[in-house]
C-alpha positions in Angstrom: 0.0 0.0 0.0 1.2 3.4 -0.3 -0.4 6.9 0.6 -0.8 9.6 -2.0 -2.0 13.2 -0.8 -4.4 14.5 -3.4 -5.9 18.2 -3.7 -8.8 19.3 -5.8 -7.6 22.2 -7.8 -9.3 25.5 -7.2 -10.5 24.2 -3.3 -8.4 25.8 -1.1 -7.0 23.9 1.8 -8.8 20.6 0.1 -5.6 18.6 0.6 -6.1 14.7 1.8 -4.3 11.3 1.8 -5.6 8.2 0.0 -4.3 4.5 0.7 -3.8 2.7 -2.9 -2.3 -0.7 -3.6 0.9 0.1 -5.8 -1.0 -2.6 -8.5 -4.1 -0.5 -8.6 -4.8 1.3 -11.8 -5.7 5.1 -11.8 -9.1 4.3 -12.1 -9.2 3.1 -9.1 -7.7 5.8 -7.5 -10.8 7.6 -9.0 -12.7 5.4 -7.0 -11.2 5.8 -3.8 -11.1 9.8 -4.4 -14.7 9.7 -5.1 -15.1 7.7 -1.8 -12.9 9.8 0.4 -14.5 12.6 -0.4 -18.3 11.9 -1.2 -19.5 15.5 0.1 -17.6 17.2 -2.3 -17.8 14.8 -5.4 -21.6 13.8 -4.6 -22.7 15.0 -8.2 -19.5 13.7 -10.3 -19.0 10.4 -11.6 -15.4 9.2 -10.0 -14.9 8.3 -14.1 -15.0 11.9 -14.5 -12.5 13.0 -12.3 -9.1 14.3 -14.0 -6.1 13.4 -12.2 -2.9 14.8 -12.8 0.5 14.3 -11.5 1.5 17.5 -9.1 4.8 17.6 -10.5 6.5 20.8 -12.1 7.5 20.7 -15.6 11.1 20.6 -14.1 10.0 17.4 -11.7 9.6 19.1 -8.6 6.9 17.9 -6.6 3.9 20.5 -5.2 3.7 21.7 -1.8 0.4 23.0 -0.2 1.6 27.1 -1.4 2.3 25.6 -4.9 -1.0 23.3 -4.9 -2.9 26.7 -4.0 -1.4 28.4 -7.4 -2.7 26.3 -9.2 -5.3 27.6 -11.6 -7.8 26.1 -14.5 -7.3 27.9 -17.6 -10.1 29.9 -19.1 -12.0 26.8 -20.9 -11.8 24.9 -17.3 -8.4 22.3 -18.3 -5.5 22.1 -16.4 -2.4 23.3 -18.0 1.1 22.5 -17.4 0.5 19.4 -15.6 1.0 15.4 -17.0 -2.5 13.9 -16.7 -2.7 10.8 -15.7 -3.7 7.6 -17.9 -6.8 5.4 -15.8 -5.7 2.4 -17.6 -2.4 2.6 -15.9 -1.0 1.2 -12.6 -0.2 3.3 -9.6 3.2 2.0 -9.8 3.4 2.7 -13.8 7.1 4.2 -14.5 4.8 7.1 -15.8 3.0 8.0 -12.7 4.5 6.8 -9.6 7.1 3.9 -10.2 7.6 1.0 -8.6 8.6 1.2 -4.8 7.7 5.3 -4.8 7.7 6.9 -1.7 6.0 10.0 -1.3 7.4 13.1 0.4 6.3 14.7 3.7 4.6 17.7 2.7 4.3 17.2 -0.8 1.0 16.9 -2.5 1.3 13.5 -5.3 -1.9 13.6 -7.6 -4.4 17.2 -8.5 -7.9 16.5 -8.8 -9.8 18.4 -11.4 -13.6 18.2 -11.1 -15.6 18.6 -14.0 -18.2 21.4 -14.2 -21.4 20.3 -15.1 
């Protein structure tokens, strides 16, 4: 099991943790996020959540202040962050690699909630 810290883009102070197995897929992670935040995501299907690595183009993981500065573009998309493929495993090299160990104070996943 690995503990990932997630934050909902545009929701101040929204960081929370989710435990997933390294062999789970990103789609499984979406379901766990929905379970963890049922009130914030009550009108959203887990499959519609958009997940992004909370990592800058330079490879640094965001902290709480960095997450607070992240904004959606005018068309409601998140630019400058790598989307996570729902069909790939958490431990996939493109996401967190095997033996991934999150750093203290870092956010791992940015969650974009689609607008209705």
